N, C-alpha and C positions, 0 to 999 in steps of 0.2 A: 456503512452499517454491516452487520454480520449476524448470521444464525450460527450459534456457536457449538453445537454438540460434537462436531468432529475435530474441533481445534483445542489446543492446549493453551488457550489464552491469546492475548494480543501480541505480547513481546516475543521476539525470536528466542528460541531455546533449542540448542543443538539436538538433532534427532527427533524433534517433535514437529507436528503440523501446527503452525500458528498463523494468525492473521497477517502479521508482518512478513512472514516468509512468502505467503501468497501475494501480498501487495508488492513486495520487492521484485518477485519474479514477473508479475504483470507489468510493472513500470519498465523493467528491462525489456521485456518482449515488445512493448509499445514503442521502443526506441527512445525512451525519455531519460535513460541513464546509459553512459558509455560502458562497453564491455569491461574495461579495466577497473571500473568502480563497482561493478556488480559484486555483491557479497561483502562490501566494505562500507557499512553504514556511516562510519565516521567521515569518509571522503565525501559523502553526500550531505553532511551536516544533518543527518536524520535525527529527528526528535519526535517525541509523542507527548500528548497532554491527556493521556488516559491509560488505564490498565483494565484488563478483564481477566477473570479466572477461567480455568478449564470449563468448557461447555456452556459458557454464558453468552447470551445474545447481547448485541450492542448496537446503539444508534448514536451517532454524533461523536465518535472518537476523532481526535484531531492528530494528524501526523504532518510534520514539516520536513521538507527536504529540497535540495537543489535539483532541478530538472533541466534537460535539454529541450527547449521549446522554440517554436517560431513566434515572432512578434505578433502575428495576427491570430494565433490560437487563443481562444477564450477558455475560461475555467471549465465550462461545459464541454468544450471540444476535448480538453485534456482528460476529463472524467470519462467521457465516452471511449477514448483511446485506451485508457487503462481497463475499464470495465470489459472491453472486448476480450481481454486476456485473463480475467478473473473467473473463478468458479461461480456458479449461480448463487451460492450462499454468502458471498462477499461482494459489496458494492461500494464504489466511490460515489458520493452524492454530489460533490462539487470540488473544484480546485480554485484557490485564490492565488493571485500573483503578488 
Protein backbone atom coordinates (compact mmCIF):
# COMPACT_ATOMS: atom_id res chain seq x y z
CA UNK A 1 0.00 0.00 0.00
CA UNK A 2 1.03 3.60 -0.39
CA UNK A 3 0.09 7.13 0.57
CA UNK A 4 0.55 8.90 -2.71
CA UNK A 5 0.97 12.69 -2.49
CA UNK A 6 4.74 12.72 -3.00
CA UNK A 7 4.75 10.14 -5.82
CA UNK A 8 4.15 10.43 -9.56
CA UNK A 9 2.17 7.20 -9.65
CA UNK A 10 3.11 3.53 -9.43
CA UNK A 11 5.03 2.93 -12.67
CA UNK A 12 8.70 3.96 -12.98
CA UNK A 13 9.09 7.22 -14.86
CA UNK A 14 12.60 8.66 -15.40
CA UNK A 15 13.27 11.70 -13.24
CA UNK A 16 10.13 11.16 -11.11
CA UNK A 17 9.59 9.73 -7.65
CA UNK A 18 7.40 6.65 -8.07
CA UNK A 19 6.29 3.69 -5.98
CA UNK A 20 8.15 1.25 -8.25
CA UNK A 21 11.37 3.22 -7.88
CA UNK A 22 11.10 3.09 -4.08
CA UNK A 23 10.18 -0.60 -4.19
CA UNK A 24 13.05 -1.54 -6.49
CA UNK A 25 15.56 0.36 -4.32
CA UNK A 26 14.22 -1.36 -1.17
CA UNK A 27 14.28 -4.85 -2.73
CA UNK A 28 17.89 -4.25 -3.80
CA UNK A 29 18.90 -2.86 -0.38
CA UNK A 30 17.32 -5.94 1.24
CA UNK A 31 19.65 -8.14 -0.83
CA UNK A 32 16.80 -9.71 -2.79
CA UNK A 33 18.08 -8.73 -6.24
CA UNK A 34 21.66 -8.91 -7.49
CA UNK A 35 23.60 -5.70 -8.16
CA UNK A 36 23.87 -6.50 -11.89
CA UNK A 37 20.07 -6.70 -12.16
CA UNK A 38 19.30 -3.49 -10.27
CA UNK A 39 17.75 -0.94 -12.62
CA UNK A 40 16.84 -3.58 -15.20
CA UNK A 41 13.25 -4.61 -14.51
CA UNK A 42 13.14 -6.91 -17.55
CA UNK A 43 15.93 -9.06 -16.04
CA UNK A 44 13.76 -9.50 -12.94
CA UNK A 45 10.65 -10.36 -14.98
CA UNK A 46 9.04 -7.37 -13.23
CA UNK A 47 5.32 -7.03 -13.85
CA UNK A 48 2.46 -5.12 -12.26
CA UNK A 49 -1.27 -5.68 -12.04
CA UNK A 50 -2.19 -2.12 -11.16
CA UNK A 51 -1.56 1.50 -11.98
CA UNK A 52 -2.01 4.66 -10.01
CA UNK A 53 -1.91 8.29 -11.03
CA UNK A 54 0.14 11.06 -9.44
CA UNK A 55 -0.75 11.69 -5.81
CA UNK A 56 -3.17 8.76 -5.47
CA UNK A 57 -3.27 6.49 -2.40
CA UNK A 58 -3.32 2.76 -3.11
CA UNK A 59 -3.95 -0.49 -1.29
CA UNK A 60 -3.57 -3.89 -2.91
CA UNK A 61 -1.36 -3.16 -5.92
CA UNK A 62 0.29 -6.36 -7.12
CA UNK A 63 3.87 -6.53 -8.38
CA UNK A 64 5.59 -9.71 -9.54
CA UNK A 65 9.34 -10.26 -9.86
CA UNK A 66 12.06 -12.84 -9.33
CA UNK A 67 13.86 -12.52 -5.98
CA UNK A 68 16.95 -14.07 -4.41
CA UNK A 69 15.52 -15.82 -1.36
CA UNK A 70 16.38 -18.53 1.11
CA UNK A 71 14.15 -21.64 1.11
CA UNK A 72 13.09 -21.06 4.71
CA UNK A 73 12.02 -17.42 4.22
CA UNK A 74 8.27 -16.90 4.38
CA UNK A 75 6.31 -14.23 2.55
CA UNK A 76 6.01 -12.27 5.79
CA UNK A 77 9.81 -12.54 6.28
CA UNK A 78 10.38 -11.12 2.79
CA UNK A 79 7.84 -8.31 3.31
CA UNK A 80 9.55 -7.36 6.57
CA UNK A 81 12.99 -7.35 4.88
CA UNK A 82 11.72 -5.05 2.12
CA UNK A 83 9.72 -2.76 4.45
CA UNK A 84 12.88 -2.12 6.48
CA UNK A 85 14.20 -0.22 3.44
CA UNK A 86 10.98 1.52 2.34
CA UNK A 87 9.90 5.02 3.32
CA UNK A 88 7.02 5.09 5.84
CA UNK A 89 4.45 6.00 3.17
CA UNK A 90 5.03 2.76 1.19
CA UNK A 91 4.50 -0.77 2.59
CA UNK A 92 4.67 -4.33 1.29
CA UNK A 93 1.80 -6.18 2.94
CA UNK A 94 2.83 -9.71 1.96
CA UNK A 95 4.89 -11.72 -0.51
CA UNK A 96 3.82 -14.93 -2.21
CA UNK A 97 6.19 -17.53 -3.57
